[in-house]
C-alpha positions as CSV (number, residue, x, y, z in Angstrom):
1,M,82.5,50.0,-58.6
2,K,82.1,47.9,-55.6
3,F,81.9,49.0,-52.0
4,S,83.1,46.8,-49.4
5,R,81.8,46.8,-45.9
6,K,83.9,45.6,-43.1
7,R,82.1,44.0,-40.3
8,K,83.3,44.1,-36.8
9,S,82.8,41.0,-34.9
10,L,81.9,40.9,-31.3
11,L,85.2,39.3,-30.5
12,S,87.1,42.4,-31.7
13,L,85.5,44.7,-29.1
14,P,87.3,45.2,-25.8
15,K,86.4,42.7,-23.2
16,H,85.5,45.3,-20.6
17,S,85.1,49.0,-20.2
18,G,84.9,51.0,-16.9
19,F,86.5,50.3,-13.6
20,T,86.9,47.2,-11.7
21,L,85.5,46.8,-8.1
22,V,89.0,46.9,-6.7
23,E,89.8,50.2,-8.5
24,V,86.7,51.8,-7.2
25,L,87.4,50.7,-3.6
26,V,91.0,52.0,-3.7
27,S,89.7,55.3,-5.1
28,L,87.1,55.6,-2.3
29,A,89.7,54.8,0.3
30,I,92.1,57.5,-0.9
31,L,89.2,60.0,-1.1
32,G,88.2,59.1,2.5
33,I,91.7,59.6,3.8
34,L,92.0,63.0,2.0
35,A,88.6,64.1,3.4
36,A,89.7,63.1,7.0
37,L,92.9,65.1,6.6
38,A,91.0,68.2,5.3
39,A,88.1,68.2,7.8
40,P,89.9,70.0,10.7
41,S,91.1,72.9,8.5
42,F,87.7,73.1,6.8
43,S,85.9,73.5,10.1
44,E,88.3,76.3,11.0
45,A,87.6,78.0,7.7
46,I,83.8,77.8,8.5
47,R,84.4,79.4,12.0
48,R,86.6,82.2,10.4
49,Y,83.9,82.8,7.7
50,Q,81.2,83.1,10.4
51,V,83.3,85.6,12.5
52,N,83.9,87.6,9.3
53,A,80.2,87.6,8.6
54,I,79.5,88.9,12.1
55,R,82.2,91.5,11.7
56,D,80.8,92.7,8.4
57,D,77.3,92.9,9.8
58,L,78.5,94.9,12.9
59,I,80.6,97.3,10.8
60,G,77.7,97.8,8.4
61,S,75.3,98.5,11.2
62,I,77.7,101.1,12.7
63,Q,78.2,102.9,9.3
64,W,74.5,102.7,8.6
65,A,73.6,104.1,12.0
66,R,76.0,107.0,11.4
67,S,74.4,107.9,8.1
68,E,70.9,107.5,9.6
69,A,71.8,109.9,12.5
70,I,72.9,112.5,10.1
71,R,69.9,112.0,7.8
72,R,67.3,112.0,10.6
73,G,68.9,114.7,12.7
74,F,68.5,112.6,15.8
75,P,71.0,110.4,17.7
76,I,71.0,106.7,16.9
77,I,71.7,104.3,19.7
78,L,73.2,100.8,19.0
79,V,72.2,98.7,22.0
80,R,72.8,95.1,22.8
81,T,69.8,92.8,22.9
82,T,69.1,90.1,25.5
83,G,66.7,87.2,25.8
84,C,68.1,85.0,23.0
85,G,68.5,81.9,25.2
86,V,72.2,82.5,25.7
87,T,73.6,83.4,29.2
88,L,75.3,86.7,28.8
89,L,78.4,87.2,31.0
90,D,78.1,90.9,31.8
91,T,76.8,94.2,30.3
92,N,79.7,94.2,27.7
93,D,78.5,90.8,26.3
94,W,76.6,91.4,23.0
95,G,76.3,87.7,22.2
96,C,72.6,88.0,21.4
97,G,73.0,90.8,18.9
98,W,72.1,94.5,18.7
99,Q,69.4,96.9,17.7
100,A,69.5,100.4,16.3
101,V,67.1,102.8,18.1
102,V,66.2,106.4,17.2
103,D,66.8,108.6,20.3
104,T,63.8,110.9,19.7
105,N,63.8,112.3,23.2
106,L,67.5,113.0,23.2
107,N,68.2,111.4,26.5
108,G,71.0,109.0,25.3
109,V,69.0,105.9,26.5
110,D,67.0,103.5,24.4
111,D,63.4,104.0,25.6
112,T,61.7,101.4,23.4
113,G,58.9,100.8,25.8
114,A,56.0,103.1,26.8
115,P,55.6,106.1,27.3
116,T,58.2,107.4,24.8
117,N,58.3,104.3,22.5
118,E,61.4,105.2,20.5
119,P,61.4,103.3,17.2
120,V,63.7,100.3,16.6
121,I,64.9,100.7,13.0
122,Q,67.3,97.7,12.7
123,T,67.9,94.4,14.5
124,S,70.9,92.0,14.1
125,T,71.5,88.7,15.7
126,V,74.6,86.6,16.4
127,P,74.7,82.9,15.8
128,A,74.7,80.7,19.0
129,S,78.1,80.0,20.6
130,Y,79.8,83.0,18.8
131,G,80.7,85.9,21.1
132,I,80.9,89.7,20.9
133,N,82.4,91.6,23.8
134,H,82.1,95.4,23.6
135,A,84.8,97.3,25.4
136,G,83.6,100.9,25.3
137,P,82.7,103.8,27.6
138,V,79.2,102.3,28.2
139,G,79.1,98.5,27.5
140,V,75.4,98.2,26.7
141,R,75.2,100.9,24.1
142,I,76.9,103.1,21.5
143,V,75.3,106.5,21.1
144,I,76.0,108.1,17.7
145,N,75.1,111.8,17.7
146,K,73.3,113.7,14.9
147,W,76.6,114.5,13.3
148,G,77.5,110.8,13.0
149,Q,80.1,110.7,15.8
150,A,80.2,108.1,18.5
151,A,81.7,108.3,22.0
152,G,85.4,107.4,21.7
153,G,87.2,104.2,22.5
154,N,84.7,101.7,21.2
155,S,86.1,98.3,20.4
156,F,84.6,94.8,19.9
157,V,86.2,91.4,20.3
158,L,84.5,88.8,18.1
159,T,85.2,85.2,19.1
160,P,84.4,81.8,17.6
161,P,83.0,78.9,19.7
162,G,86.5,78.1,21.0
163,G,86.6,81.5,22.8
164,V,89.3,84.2,22.7
165,S,92.0,81.7,22.1
166,G,90.4,80.6,18.8
167,A,92.3,81.4,15.6
168,A,89.4,83.3,14.1
169,T,89.2,85.9,16.9
170,T,88.9,89.4,15.4
171,T,88.9,92.8,17.0
172,I,87.0,95.9,15.7
173,C,88.4,99.3,16.7
174,M,86.4,102.4,16.2
175,S,87.6,106.0,16.9
176,S,85.4,108.8,17.9
177,G,85.7,110.3,14.5
178,G,84.2,107.2,13.0
179,R,87.3,105.4,11.6
180,I,86.7,101.7,11.8
181,R,89.3,99.0,11.4
182,Y,89.5,95.4,12.2
183,L,92.4,93.3,13.4
184,P,92.3,89.6,12.6
185,D,93.8,87.2,15.3
186,Q,94.0,90.1,17.9
187,V,92.2,90.5,21.2
188,A,92.7,94.3,21.8
189,C,93.1,97.5,19.9
190,P,96.7,98.9,20.0
């Protein structure tokens, strides 16, 4: 019994494996063209994602403040913050963010300084160049009573850096009973 071994010569191997320089350059050019076409829609998706994150944070804060007011037996005030380096347009501009304050003296105003020193229990911020405009009975605050109800007619318009005309603009509508809904690509509650 004899076993034969076949030897492969170096000449029988393929002459090259991989890609040529021309193939790599053509692939990179096509990839660059596709990236350039996708970039504008990708930046719009990022703006929409950021507005949705702000929306979720605000709705979460409102729902959390409602449950805290019921749990503590004291009103919770959601109040806009200032001093973030952004020029706020008016008292309805919540572009710096908001705080939740326990209204321990029941006066409906956030007295976070001395002598009452009401506690701040939550703080949220808004990324620079994104906007929040509160169109409610009192622009600077929302008072949620100890039963979890807020003054009626609260709405917020969330805007991307392009302003109200941006495609990612979203409106949050809140009834006095606490129903919260949001309307993408809208600038007012119906």
